[in-house]
N, C-alpha and C positions, 0 to 999 in steps of 0.2 A: 503495501500500499503504499501510496505516495502522498504527501501532504503538500497542495498546490493550490493557488490563487484559481476560483472557477475561470476567470477570463483568460487563464493561459493555455485552456484545455481545448481542442478542434472536435467538439462533437458534430455529428452526422446529423442532417436534416432530419426532420420525423414529426409526428402527431404527439401533442403533449397531451397527457391524461395525468389526473390528481384522483389519488383515492382519500377523502377528506373524512376524519374521525369525527364522530359526534356520539354524544351520551343517549343511549336507546331508551334508559327510563331515568326518572327521576332520582335522585338521592345516592349519597355514596357512603360505603363504611369509614366511620371515623378511625383514623390513624392516631390523630394526636400531634406527636411530633416531627419536624422535619431536621435537616442535617444543618449544622454550622454555616457548611458552605451556601445551603438554599436559602437559610434567613439572612445572611447578608446580601446574596445577589438580589433577593427580590425587593428587601429594603431598600438597595441602591437604585433598583430599576424603579419603584414608586416615588422616590424622592427626587431623581433626575426627570421623571416624567413632570412633576409637580412643579418643578424649576423650568420645565422647557428646555430642558439641557440632555434630552435623550441623545444617547451614541448608540446607532443601529451595529449589530455584529451579528454573526451565525455561525455556526459550526454544522456542516454539512458532508454527506458523502455520495459518490456516484459509482458505478459498475456496469459492466456490460453483460447482457445476457445472448446468448447467440438464438437465431429465430428459426423460424416465425415463433412470434412469443404467444403463448396462451393467456390471453388478458384477464379470463374470469382465473384462473390459477394464480397469476399474478397479485390480482386483488384481495385473493383469500390468502396470501402468503404474508401482504402488506398487514391486514388485519389481523392475522395470526401473530405477527411480530408485535404491535401494540397491546394486543391481549396477553402474551406471554409475559411483558414486564411491569411490574405494578407502578415505576415510576413514571411510565408512559401513560398510565392512567389517573395520576395524582392531581389532583386540585388543590391550591392552596387558598388560605383565608388568612388577611391580617388581621390580628388581635391584638389587645393592648399589651397582652403579655408576651407576645411574639407572634410567630409563623405558625398557623395552623395547617394541617394536611387532611385531607379525606381521599379516598381511592374507588375508582368505580369498579365493580366487579366487572371480569372479563366479559361476561354475556351480556353486560350494559352498554357494550362499547360496539358501535356498528359503523360502517362506513358506506358513503355514496361516491359514485364516478363524477369528475368535473372534467368536462371536455374544454381545453385552453386554446384548440385549436392548432394549425398545422404550421410550424417553424421552419422555414424554407431556404436557412442558412446556417451556418455554424454561429455567427454573431447571434441571429436570431434565437436561436438556442439556448446561447449563453446570458442573453437579455432576460430571456422568459425565466430562467433558472435563479438568475440573481434577482429578480423581481419577488419570485415567489420566497426565495430563502430570504430575503429579507423581512416577510410577512408573518413572521413567528415572533409572538408578543409573550413575555416572560410573564406579564401580568393578566392572560386569557387562555383557558385549554380550549383546544388541545396545541401543548406546546411542540409539537411535531408534525410536519408535513410531508406527505409521502406521495410518489408518482413515477411515471416512467416517460421516456420519448419512444415512442413505439414506430418500428420500420417494418419493412417486409420481411427483412432477414435478421434484426437484431432488435435490442432494444436497450437504452439507457436509464438504468433503475436509479431514483435519486430518493434520499429524505435529507432532512434539515430539523436539527434540534435547537432549543434554546439551551444555553449552559445549565439551567439550572435540573435540567432532567438527563446531561450527558456531559462526558468529557472524552478527551481524546480517544483514549482505548476503547470508548462506547463505538466509534465508528466503524472497527473491525468487526466488533461482537454484531452489529445490526446488519453489515454486509454479509457476514455469513447466516445469520439467521434467515434473513430475507431469502438469499440465493436456495440455500439448502430448502427450506420450506417450499419455495415456488417448484425446485423441482421434484418433491415429494408430491405435491397436488397435482402438477402435469402429468405425473405418471399414475395418480389415481389412489395414491398413498397417503397415510397421515403422518405428519413431520415427527421426527423421532430426534429430537435434538439434545444435549446434554442437559443434566438440572441447573436450574437457574435460582440465584439468590434472592432475596427481597431487599431492594432499598430501603424501603421502609423498616424492614428489620435493623440493617446496618446504622440508620438514622438512630434508634431507640437505644441500640448498643452504644453508640457514640456519646449521646446525652448521658446515658446512665454512668458510665467511664469516668466523664467529667463534671458530674453533678455539684461537686464539691470544690470544683477548681478557683481560685481565689488570688487575688493579685499578690499575696505573701506567701502563696504555695512555692515548695523547694522543687516542685516540677518546671517552674519556669526560671530558674535560674539559669540554664543554659541560654534562654531567650535575654535576659538580663545582662548577661556578661556579652554575648552579640551585638546589643543595643550600647554598650559601653565602648565597643570597640570602634563601631559604626558610627556612633553620634545621633542615631536615629533609629527607628523600628523598622524602616525600609532603606535598604542600602542603597544610594545612588549608582546609576549606570555611570562610571568615571569619565566617559570620552565625551567631548562636545559634539553635541548635536544641532547647533545653532536654532534652539527654539526660546520662544519668550514664556515665561513664566504665566500659566492660566491659559495661553492660547491654544487653540487646536488646530491642526493641519490637515490636509488630506493624504491617508496612508497609502504608502509603497508597499507593495506586498510582492515579493519574489520568490522563487525556490532555485535553489543551485545545486551542483554536484560539488562534495568536497572530496572524497575518496572513491574510489572503484571497490566493488568486492572482493578483489587481488589484493588490493592496498588494505584493505579492512583485515585482512587475514594477517598481512604484515604487522598491522597494528596490534593486533590480539595477540601475537607473538612478544611483541614488544612489551606490552603489558604484564602478561605471565611472567617474562624474563626478570620483572623487578616486582614481582608479587602481587601484580594487581589485576585488575579485569578492564574489559574496555571502558564503561561508564567510567570509572576512576580516571583511565586514561584521557578520556574526553573532557572531562573537568579540569584535569590538570591542563591540558593544552588551551581551553579557553582562557585560564586564568593567566597562563605565560604569554598567550598572544595580547590578552587585552594590556598585560604591562608593558609588552614591545610596542604597542600602541600610544603608551604614554599614561597608562593606568598605574595604580598604587602596587608595592611590592607584596601585600596581602590582598588577595582576592577576598571579598565578601559579597556573598551573591544569596538571593532566596531559590531553592531546590525544591520543584513539585517531586513528592514520592507519592507513590500509587498505594492505597488501602486496600487493593483487590485481592491480594495472594493469590495462591494457586488452587483454591477450593472453588465453592459455586459461583462465587462473586466474578471469577475470571469470566463467565459468561453473561453477567449480566450489566444491563443498563443502568448508568447513575453517573454520580461527580463522586467519584472515590479517589479523591485527591488531598491530600495533607502537603502544605508547604512548610519547609524547614530551612533555618538560616546555616549557613555553611561558612567556614574562613579557614584560609590555609596560606601559607607562604610561598612567594613565587618570586623572591628575589632573584636577580640577574645571577648567573655564575653557578646556579643550583643545577645538579643533574636531574633527569628524567626519574631515575630511583629516588632521589630525594624529594623532588616534589611528589613522588607518587606516594610517598612515605606518609609525607603530609596529609595530602587527600585521605589517605586509608585510615589514619590517625583521626581526622574531622570525622568522616561517616562512621566511625564505629561511635563517636559521641554522639552523634546524632542520633543514632538508632537507640540509644539509649532513653531518649526523649520522644521518640516518634510517635507517642500516643496522645502529647499535647496538642489538640487542634490549632492550626493556624489563625482561625478566625477568631478563637476565644482568645488565644494569647495575645490578639492584636487589639481587642475590645478592654481588656485587662491593662495594658501595656501601654497603650497608644490611644487613650480613649477619644481625643480630639480629631485624630486621624480616621478613626473608625467611624465616627459620626458624619463625616463629609459624605457627598453623595458621587463621588468616584471612587475605583477600586485603590488607583495609584495617585499619591498626590505629587509623582513628577517621574521621570525615567528611570525607572529601576532596574537594579543589576540582577538579573533573571539566568539561571539556568536549566534549560530542559532537554531531557533524552529519551525518543522511545526507540525500541527495537520492534518492529511491525511484524519480523519473522517468528515472534513469540505469541501474536495474537491469534483468537481462533479463526480457521480457515485461511492462516498464511500462506500454507501451500497451493493457493487456487488463486491467489491477490494478482499475480502478473498474468494468468487465463483471464482472469475477471477483470483487469485493468482496472483495479479498485484505487479510487482516490479518496482523499479526505482533504474537504477545504474551510479553511479559518479566513476569515474576513471581519474585517471593521472599518467604518466608515471614515475615522479619523483618528488620530495618535498626536500624542505630544510626547511620546516614549519611544522606545528601541526594544523589541522582543524578538528572540529568534527561537526555533526548536532545532533541534538535531534528531534525525530520525535516521534509522537503518532499515535498509529492504534487503532482498537476495542479489538487488544488483550495485548497492554500494551505502555511504553516508552522505546524507544530503541535510542542506540547511534552508527552512522556510523562514525568512524575517520579513515583519513587519513594523514600518518605523514613520516618522514624520516626514513631509516630503518637502523638506528642505534642502538647497544646493549642499550645506554644510554636513546634515545627517547623510545624504547620500555618499558625499566621499568619504565620511568616517564608515558607514557600513561597508561599503566597499573595501575600504584599507583592512578593516578588521577582518572582513571574509577572506581575503588574498593572505594575508597575515597567520591566520587560524589555518588555512588549506596548506600553507608552505610548512608550519609548525608539525601537522598532522602528519605530510609527507615524509618529513625528516624523521620522524617518530619510527612510521611504518618501515622507512627503508635502513634506518641505521640506529635508532632507538637513542637519539639524541635530538634537542630542540633546536 
């Protein structure tokens, strides 16, 4: 699976259909609590909407099916997918004490087909997809839209979610579920997919584990030490992006290759030679590359960490992401082995505090910033890496041309995601569209690529 701007994909023309989800019966089963991520996300959306300061964004996925496609079987697969995951059937209500959640029973969800007409060119397909993808509202159910571009000999299947019900690893889950369910229904069979967990159950567990967390709790000591070293809860991206405080800019969204599959094997070997793993080597390389571009000798960033594990949650839609602080030295003259040792120690320390939810730490330790109606107060230093080869259905990603699409209308920050596929390592970047930001992003990308290739080749920075 590749993460790429939908506007950079060449979709063949075709007839656009949507299967729009609706509640078939009134009433929901009460669930009570939401996750900390969900509560903060909906709060931000409400406050931004009230301030007429909404920022459009979406997470979406597309993949290809060979044809001719059985439209009835596809519609059944899309409905099956929504019924399969409780988070996609969840409804939210803001109460005085927080965000309340209810869930529609699977049999209370139905779908109706909507005909969007024929898109006569690749650009027409992209424009229509982009328009539909932007139409998901975090404040109104359903928070997912699904459909396909149907042709005589193939179909591009698509779905888009608000972040409140999905994270990056949910996208391959969705591709796998829909594709496998379609194959089953088209063959006259009932889908037989692995057991899925309940995101609502996960939310209850998370709340129960942290019911007594308070500002003086020893579990927050690591966060406090990080804040003392950083000077704030959010570590600033240390390179100049040429942005004015408080101003939003049109976002640049681009995906570029960093290493081939063969070069990734070299990097893997280099990491093993110094007692580490690929994700550690990538973190070390990013820290060194940022320092080479003028950043500090100590790399401080926020790092998303998956809460899915290897059990049923691996096949579950939801926002299973905690965000943790990490800091390690990257001073000039240090060997790869030395920096890797620092990274390994920092990650070991981080794992001892992994159960502390980022959003709750934010609320307790930076209440003023927590109450603002934007996620990030400025461009935050951020490290994210996904290995899509380990996700459900990965063995068929290339055959299905599976793609994830992350889009933001505007930006005042710089974010990038590293991801690995069978064909190598890639970087998807979204940043403010200033001349200076473009220069900074391009220079950092080139420096990171050189640093990684040096490590893959001979194990030195």
